[in-house]
C-alpha positions in Angstrom: -83.7 106.4 70.8 -86.2 104.5 73.0 -89.3 103.2 71.1 -92.5 104.0 72.9 -94.7 100.9 73.2 -98.3 101.4 72.1 -101.1 100.8 74.6 -103.6 98.2 73.7 -106.1 100.9 72.8 -103.7 102.2 70.1 -102.9 98.9 68.7 -104.3 97.8 65.4 -105.9 94.4 64.9 -102.6 92.7 63.9 -100.8 94.1 66.9 -103.6 93.2 69.4 -103.4 89.6 68.1 -99.6 89.7 68.0 -99.4 88.4 64.4 -97.9 89.6 61.1 -99.8 91.1 58.2 -99.0 87.9 56.3 -100.3 85.5 59.0 -102.2 82.5 57.7 -105.8 81.7 58.7 -104.5 79.0 61.1 -102.0 81.4 62.7 -104.8 83.9 63.2 -106.9 81.3 64.8 -104.1 80.1 67.1 -103.3 83.6 68.2 -106.9 84.3 68.9 -107.4 81.1 71.0 -104.3 81.9 73.0 -105.4 85.4 73.8 -108.9 84.4 74.6 -107.6 81.8 77.1 -105.5 84.5 78.8 -108.2 87.1 79.0 -111.0 84.7 79.9 -109.3 82.9 82.6 -108.9 85.8 85.1 -105.1 85.0 85.4 -103.1 86.8 88.0 -101.1 88.6 85.2 -104.2 90.2 83.7 -105.7 91.2 87.0 -102.5 92.8 88.1 -102.0 94.8 84.9 -105.7 95.7 84.1 -109.0 96.4 85.8 -111.8 94.0 85.1 -113.4 96.6 82.8 -110.2 96.8 80.8 -109.9 93.0 80.6 -113.4 92.9 79.1 -112.5 95.8 76.6 -109.3 94.0 75.5 -111.2 90.7 75.1 -113.9 92.5 73.0 -111.1 94.0 70.8 -109.5 90.6 70.4 -112.9 89.2 69.3 -113.3 92.1 66.9 -109.8 91.7 65.4 -110.4 88.0 64.9 -113.7 88.4 63.1 -112.2 91.0 60.7 -108.9 89.3 60.0 -110.3 85.8 59.5 -112.7 87.0 56.8 -110.7 87.6 53.6 -113.0 90.5 52.3 -113.0 92.3 55.7 -109.2 91.8 56.0 -108.6 93.4 52.6 -110.8 96.4 53.5 -109.0 96.7 56.8 -105.6 96.7 55.1 -106.7 99.4 52.8 -107.9 101.5 55.8 -104.5 101.0 57.5 -102.9 102.4 54.3 -105.3 105.4 54.3 -107.0 104.1 51.2 -110.4 103.2 52.6 -112.9 103.2 55.5 -113.1 100.9 58.4 -114.7 97.6 57.3 -118.0 96.3 58.6 -117.2 93.8 61.3 -118.6 90.4 60.5 -120.9 88.9 63.1 -119.5 86.2 65.4 -119.7 82.7 64.0 -122.3 80.7 65.9 -120.2 77.6 65.8 -117.3 79.0 67.7 -117.9 79.0 71.4 -114.2 79.3 72.4 -115.0 78.0 75.8 -115.8 74.6 77.3 -119.5 74.2 78.1 -120.3 73.8 81.8 -121.5 70.4 83.1 -124.8 71.9 83.8 -125.2 73.0 80.1 -124.2 69.6 78.9 -126.7 68.0 81.3 -129.4 70.3 80.1 -128.7 69.4 76.5 -128.5 65.6 77.1 -130.7 65.1 80.1 -128.3 62.6 81.7 -126.0 62.8 84.6 -123.4 60.5 83.0 -122.1 61.5 79.6 -121.4 58.8 77.1 -120.1 60.5 74.0 -121.5 58.9 70.9 -122.8 60.0 67.6 -126.3 60.5 69.1 -125.0 62.7 71.9 -122.9 64.8 69.6 -125.9 65.4 67.4 -127.9 66.3 70.4 -125.3 68.9 71.5 -125.2 70.4 68.0 -129.0 70.8 68.0 -128.9 72.2 71.5 -126.6 74.9 70.2 -129.0 75.5 67.2 -126.3 74.6 64.7 -126.7 73.0 61.3 -124.1 70.5 59.9 -123.4 73.0 57.1 -122.4 75.6 59.6 -120.1 73.3 61.5 -118.6 72.0 58.2 -117.7 75.6 57.2 -116.1 76.4 60.6 -114.2 73.2 61.1 -113.3 72.5 57.5 -114.5 69.0 58.0 -116.6 67.7 55.1 -120.3 67.5 55.9 -120.4 63.8 55.0 -117.7 63.1 57.6 -119.6 65.0 60.3 -122.8 63.1 59.4 -120.8 59.8 59.5 -119.6 60.7 63.0 -123.2 61.4 64.2 -124.5 58.3 62.6 -121.5 56.3 63.7 -120.9 55.2 60.1 -117.2 54.9 60.9 -116.4 52.5 58.0 -115.8 55.5 55.8 -112.8 56.5 57.8 -109.6 54.8 56.7 -108.0 54.6 60.2 -108.8 55.7 63.8 -106.2 58.5 63.6 -108.4 60.3 61.1 -111.5 59.8 63.1 -109.8 61.0 66.3 -108.7 64.2 64.6 -112.1 64.9 63.3 -113.7 64.2 66.7 -111.4 66.6 68.5 -112.1 69.4 66.0 -115.8 68.8 66.1 -115.9 68.7 69.9 -114.0 72.0 70.1 -116.5 73.6 67.8 -119.3 72.5 70.1 -117.6 73.8 73.2 -116.8 70.4 74.5 -113.6 68.9 75.9 -111.9 67.5 72.7 -109.8 64.9 74.5 -112.7 63.5 76.5 -115.0 63.3 73.5 -112.5 61.6 71.3 -111.5 59.1 73.9 -115.0 58.1 75.0 -116.4 58.0 71.4 -113.6 55.8 70.1 -113.8 53.6 73.2 -117.5 53.1 72.4 -117.1 52.3 68.8 -114.1 50.0 69.5 -116.3 48.1 71.9 -118.9 47.9 69.1 -116.4 46.3 66.8 -114.4 49.1 65.0 -111.2 47.3 64.3 -109.5 49.2 61.4 -105.8 49.8 61.8 
């Protein structure tokens, strides 16, 4: 017997994200990032298979699935609905800290007012404020303690036991702001190393 594949319109949130019902929060996030990259890049595969309107609809459904499944309460309500034991949950609003795209050079220039970007605590703070984000919001999204985010912005790097910890935090923070994680981490660490950060 041949199994009929569901179209994307018929797929539930787990199927559209291509994850199991037991997927962890990190697995949900990784699946979402992967699909958003595919459907936001205008790849040849998507343009061959779908119209531009369908690509947008799929991308919107992926957004919706992520917002429901990443929220424990909404996910429980959604699971009950799938079992026929409840109604469709209210879809949580998108998190303001998740841009899921790299900001354009023009946006960065507008935020910083400088042609050449030197990533520092000051410029990261400026980007966060440009995006109207509070440290508390970023802390919740990135799971980085607020004191560590504050230390990054103030370049109080003595609280970090080693550069590897700081580099990981910088990459995560940069991604939440819509910046290039690798570029931010490298330029920030180069700057503070020049200033005398010598911890092993």
